[in-house]
C-alpha positions as CSV (number, residue, x, y, z in Angstrom):
1,M,99.2,83.3,172.0
2,M,101.9,84.4,174.4
3,L,104.8,82.1,175.0
4,S,103.5,79.0,173.5
5,T,100.5,78.3,172.6
6,H,99.7,81.9,170.4
7,F,102.2,82.9,172.4
8,A,106.7,78.5,174.0
9,V,104.9,76.1,176.1
10,L,101.1,76.8,175.9
11,C,99.6,74.6,178.4
12,S,100.9,72.9,181.6
13,L,99.6,69.5,180.8
14,V,99.6,68.1,184.3
15,S,97.2,65.3,183.9
16,L,97.1,63.3,180.7
17,V,95.0,60.3,181.9
18,A,91.3,60.1,182.1
19,S,90.0,61.6,185.3
20,A,87.5,60.1,187.6
21,A,86.9,63.5,189.2
22,V,83.7,64.3,191.0
23,E,81.2,65.9,188.6
24,P,81.7,69.7,188.8
25,R,79.2,71.9,190.6
26,A,77.5,73.7,187.8
27,S,75.5,76.9,187.8
28,G,73.4,75.6,184.9
29,L,74.3,78.7,182.9
30,K,75.8,78.2,179.4
31,L,78.3,80.7,178.2
32,H,78.0,80.3,174.4
33,T,74.2,80.5,174.7
34,I,74.5,83.7,176.7
35,A,77.0,85.2,174.3
36,T,74.9,84.5,171.2
37,Q,71.8,85.9,172.9
38,K,73.8,89.1,173.3
39,G,74.6,89.2,169.6
40,K,78.0,87.6,169.6
41,L,79.1,84.8,167.3
42,Y,80.5,82.6,170.0
43,F,82.0,82.0,173.4
44,G,84.9,79.5,173.0
45,T,87.9,77.9,174.5
46,A,91.4,76.7,173.5
47,T,92.0,73.0,173.8
48,D,94.7,70.5,172.7
49,N,95.1,66.9,172.1
50,P,96.5,65.7,175.4
51,E,93.5,67.1,177.4
52,L,91.1,65.0,175.3
53,T,91.9,61.9,177.3
54,N,90.3,63.4,180.4
55,T,86.6,62.5,180.2
56,A,85.5,64.9,182.9
57,Y,87.2,67.7,181.0
58,T,85.7,66.7,177.6
59,A,82.2,66.4,179.1
60,I,82.4,70.2,179.6
61,L,84.4,70.9,176.4
62,N,82.0,69.1,174.1
63,D,78.9,71.0,175.3
64,K,78.4,73.4,172.4
65,T,76.0,75.5,174.5
66,M,78.9,76.2,176.8
67,F,81.6,76.5,174.2
68,G,80.4,77.2,170.6
69,Q,84.0,77.6,169.3
70,I,87.3,75.9,169.9
71,T,90.9,76.8,169.1
72,A,93.8,74.3,168.8
73,G,96.4,75.5,171.2
74,N,99.4,74.0,169.5
75,S,98.5,71.3,167.0
76,M,98.1,73.7,164.0
77,K,101.4,75.7,164.6
78,W,104.3,75.6,162.2
79,D,106.4,73.0,164.1
80,A,103.4,70.7,164.3
81,T,102.3,71.0,160.7
82,E,105.5,71.4,158.6
83,P,108.4,69.9,160.6
84,S,110.5,69.6,157.5
85,R,110.3,71.8,154.5
86,G,107.5,70.9,152.2
87,V,106.5,67.9,154.4
88,F,103.2,68.6,156.1
89,T,101.4,66.6,158.7
90,F,97.9,67.4,160.0
91,T,97.1,64.4,162.2
92,N,96.8,66.3,165.5
93,G,95.2,69.3,164.0
94,D,92.6,67.2,162.4
95,V,91.7,65.7,165.7
96,I,90.7,69.2,166.9
97,A,89.0,70.1,163.6
98,N,87.0,66.9,163.6
99,L,86.0,67.4,167.3
100,A,84.6,70.8,166.4
101,K,82.7,69.3,163.5
102,K,81.3,66.5,165.6
103,N,80.2,68.9,168.3
104,G,78.8,71.5,165.9
105,Q,81.3,74.1,167.2
106,L,83.1,76.7,165.2
107,L,86.8,76.3,164.6
108,R,89.5,78.9,164.9
109,G,92.8,78.3,163.0
110,H,95.9,79.0,165.1
111,N,98.2,80.1,163.5
112,C,99.7,80.9,160.1
113,V,102.9,82.8,161.0
114,W,104.4,83.2,164.4
115,H,108.0,83.8,165.6
116,Q,107.9,81.0,168.1
117,Q,107.4,77.2,167.8
118,L,109.1,77.2,164.5
119,P,111.0,74.1,163.3
120,S,114.7,74.6,163.2
121,W,114.8,74.6,159.4
122,V,112.8,77.9,159.5
123,A,114.1,79.4,162.7
124,S,117.8,78.7,161.9
125,G,117.6,78.7,158.2
126,T,119.5,80.9,155.8
127,F,117.1,82.4,153.2
128,T,117.1,85.0,150.5
129,K,114.1,87.3,150.7
130,A,112.4,85.6,147.7
131,D,113.0,82.2,149.1
132,L,111.6,82.9,152.6
133,L,108.5,84.6,151.1
134,S,108.0,81.5,149.1
135,V,108.2,79.4,152.3
136,V,105.6,81.6,154.0
137,Q,103.3,81.5,151.0
138,N,103.5,77.7,150.7
139,H,103.1,77.2,154.5
140,C,100.1,79.5,154.9
141,G,98.5,78.4,151.6
142,T,98.9,74.7,152.4
143,L,97.7,75.0,156.0
144,V,94.7,77.1,155.4
145,G,93.9,75.1,152.2
146,H,93.9,71.8,154.2
147,Y,91.1,73.1,156.5
148,K,89.3,75.1,153.8
149,G,85.6,75.4,154.5
150,Q,85.4,73.0,157.4
151,V,83.6,75.4,159.6
152,S,83.6,78.5,157.3
153,P,83.0,81.3,157.4
154,S,84.0,81.5,161.0
155,L,87.3,79.6,160.6
156,T,90.0,82.3,161.2
157,W,93.7,82.3,160.7
158,S,96.1,84.7,162.3
159,S,99.5,86.1,161.8
160,S,100.6,86.6,165.4
161,E,102.8,88.8,167.5
162,I,104.3,90.9,164.8
163,M,105.1,94.0,166.9
164,N,107.1,94.8,170.0
165,D,105.5,96.6,173.0
166,D,106.9,99.9,171.8
167,G,105.2,99.5,168.4
168,T,108.3,98.6,166.4
169,L,108.5,95.5,164.2
170,R,109.5,92.4,166.1
171,Q,112.9,91.2,164.9
172,D,112.7,87.5,163.9
173,V,113.7,85.4,160.9
174,F,110.8,86.8,158.9
175,S,111.3,90.5,159.5
176,K,115.1,90.3,159.4
177,T,114.9,88.7,155.9
178,T,111.8,90.2,154.3
179,G,111.0,93.4,156.3
180,T,107.3,93.7,156.5
181,D,106.7,91.9,153.2
182,F,106.0,88.5,154.9
183,I,102.8,90.0,156.5
184,A,101.1,90.7,153.2
185,T,102.4,87.4,151.7
186,A,100.8,85.4,154.6
187,F,97.5,87.2,154.4
188,R,97.3,86.9,150.6
189,A,98.2,83.2,150.6
190,A,95.6,82.5,153.3
191,R,92.9,84.4,151.3
192,A,93.8,82.5,148.1
193,A,93.6,79.2,149.9
194,D,90.2,79.9,151.6
195,P,88.4,83.0,150.4
196,N,85.7,82.5,153.1
197,A,88.1,82.3,156.1
198,K,88.4,85.3,158.4
199,L,92.0,86.6,158.5
200,Y,93.3,88.2,161.7
201,A,96.4,89.8,163.1
202,N,96.6,88.6,166.7
203,D,98.7,89.9,169.6
204,F,98.9,90.7,173.3
205,N,99.2,94.1,175.0
206,I,97.0,95.7,172.4
207,E,93.8,95.6,174.4
208,G,94.2,99.2,175.7
209,P,95.5,102.3,174.0
210,G,99.3,102.6,173.7
211,A,102.2,102.4,171.3
212,K,101.6,98.8,170.3
213,S,97.9,99.3,169.8
214,T,98.6,102.3,167.6
215,A,101.1,100.3,165.6
216,Y,98.4,97.7,164.9
217,Q,95.9,100.4,163.9
218,N,98.5,101.8,161.5
219,L,99.1,98.2,160.2
220,V,95.4,97.8,159.5
221,K,95.3,101.1,157.6
222,T,98.4,100.2,155.6
223,L,97.2,96.7,154.6
224,K,93.8,98.0,153.6
225,S,95.4,100.8,151.5
226,E,97.5,98.2,149.7
227,G,94.6,95.8,149.1
228,V,95.9,93.2,151.5
229,P,93.0,91.2,153.0
230,I,92.6,91.6,156.8
231,D,89.3,91.0,158.5
232,G,90.0,91.2,162.2
233,I,92.2,92.0,165.1
234,G,92.7,89.4,167.8
235,M,93.3,90.7,171.3
236,Q,94.9,87.9,173.3
237,A,94.0,89.4,176.7
238,H,96.5,87.5,178.8
239,F,96.0,89.7,181.9
240,I,97.1,89.9,185.6
241,V,94.5,90.2,188.3
242,G,94.0,93.8,189.3
243,A,96.1,95.1,186.5
244,L,93.8,95.4,183.4
245,P,94.6,98.2,180.9
246,A,92.3,101.2,180.9
247,N,89.8,102.0,178.2
248,I,89.5,98.5,176.7
249,Q,86.1,99.2,175.3
250,Q,87.2,102.4,173.6
251,N,90.2,100.7,172.1
252,I,88.1,97.8,170.7
253,Q,85.9,100.5,169.1
254,A,88.9,102.2,167.6
255,F,89.8,99.1,165.7
256,V,86.2,98.4,164.6
257,N,86.1,102.0,163.3
258,L,88.9,101.0,160.9
259,G,86.6,98.4,159.3
260,V,87.8,95.3,161.0
261,E,86.1,93.0,163.5
262,V,87.7,92.3,166.9
263,A,87.8,89.1,169.0
264,I,89.1,88.4,172.4
265,T,91.2,85.4,171.5
266,E,93.1,84.0,174.5
267,L,91.6,85.4,177.6
268,D,93.0,84.4,181.0
269,I,93.7,86.5,184.1
270,R,96.5,85.1,186.3
271,M,97.4,85.8,189.9
272,T,100.3,85.2,192.2
273,L,99.5,81.9,194.1
274,P,98.0,80.9,196.4
275,A,94.6,82.0,195.3
276,T,92.8,83.8,198.0
277,S,89.2,84.9,198.3
278,A,90.2,88.5,197.7
279,L,92.1,87.6,194.6
280,L,89.3,85.5,193.3
281,A,86.8,88.3,193.9
282,Q,89.1,90.7,192.0
283,Q,89.5,88.2,189.2
284,Q,85.7,88.0,189.0
285,K,85.5,91.8,188.5
286,D,88.3,91.7,185.9
287,Y,86.6,89.0,183.9
288,Q,83.4,91.0,184.0
289,T,85.2,94.1,182.8
290,V,86.8,92.4,179.8
291,I,83.5,90.7,178.8
292,A,81.5,93.9,179.3
293,A,83.9,95.8,177.0
294,C,83.4,93.3,174.2
295,N,79.7,93.0,174.8
296,A,79.3,96.8,174.5
297,V,80.9,96.9,171.0
298,K,78.9,95.4,168.1
299,G,82.0,94.7,166.1
300,C,83.6,92.6,168.9
301,V,82.4,89.2,167.6
302,G,83.3,86.7,170.3
303,V,85.5,85.7,173.2
304,T,87.8,82.7,173.6
305,V,89.4,81.7,177.0
306,W,92.8,80.1,176.8
307,D,91.6,76.8,178.0
308,F,88.8,76.9,180.5
309,T,90.3,75.1,183.5
310,D,93.4,75.8,185.7
311,K,94.1,72.1,185.3
312,F,95.4,72.6,181.8
313,S,96.4,76.3,181.9
314,W,99.7,77.3,180.3
315,V,100.4,79.9,182.9
316,P,102.1,78.0,185.7
317,G,104.6,76.5,183.3
318,T,105.5,79.9,182.0
319,F,105.2,82.3,184.9
320,A,106.7,80.8,188.1
321,G,104.5,81.2,191.1
322,Q,101.5,82.3,189.1
323,G,98.3,80.6,188.0
324,A,94.6,80.1,188.8
325,A,94.0,82.1,185.6
326,C,90.9,80.3,184.2
327,P,87.1,80.4,184.9
328,W,87.2,76.7,186.2
329,D,89.6,75.5,188.8
330,E,91.8,72.4,188.7
331,N,88.9,70.2,189.8
332,L,86.7,71.5,187.0
333,Q,84.6,73.6,189.4
334,E,83.2,76.9,188.2
335,K,85.0,79.8,190.0
336,P,83.8,83.3,190.7
337,A,85.4,84.2,187.4
338,F,82.6,82.3,185.7
339,T,80.0,84.6,187.3
340,G,82.1,87.5,186.2
341,I,81.7,86.4,182.6
342,V,78.0,86.0,183.0
343,N,77.7,89.4,184.5
344,G,79.8,90.9,181.8
345,F,77.3,89.8,179.2
346,G,74.6,91.3,181.4
347,A,72.9,88.0,181.7
């Protein structure tokens, strides 16, 4: 979830009409099937409502052997679901949830509390601590309750990007008003609304050891000691080609050792354009490294790419001059990165 998504524009939606694109060249390999054969729960992708008008795209998306799980990029976020206080709308989110149900795919909820893509009544509101905690409780409880049990127990909800890179608490409307209390409130409200849903803290730059990762390990310990429900850590994994953090596998294991599961939740690996054969070859190696790290740790339960095609990637709209971050290119052709994923699973 970097700048919108998880995390404030998630996708660069460059083509909203149905495409008559040539059928993609396909290896015949199916990523979800491979992942589950290796003991993972899923291999999945983010998607969102505008992409669903592209029939060539949905032909790949709807194949549950390729993607056994989907995440709504934007349509379940706060601005989309509670634009006015106490007034909820789930129309677009329901489209994604119903698509998952129709396809027999798992659904990941995204997200409960995040400092971006907030409606103005939250972002610019003046609250007492008690009032804002009530707002968080009502929002998370209503949102999670609406989707209760639709694809449980693999439906997950996250509180996202709580920490700065130096491990300090991010300063936003929630922390400035409630300190850290909003975190426990969000998790407890979500648990009460759907006892079977998996509850995650989700962030970027926690994939390798460092101050931010340590802060999240301490958060897990604190929440568990206080009886606050937390089931997992989501590592977003928005990376740059040739610049992966070191020791990803060991860091995943460090979180698992604390009694939580881990998922790679928003994987993409961007490069400075134009894409070259050398960059694509390095990207293949990088995808392989990330997947292999998850594959090697039993408690790493699955991987989600942050949309599977460069055609709908959020990267170019957020990072000028960068892109080509996904395993499929803009023409829905499998890239070397696809082979990197397969190799990472040891298939």
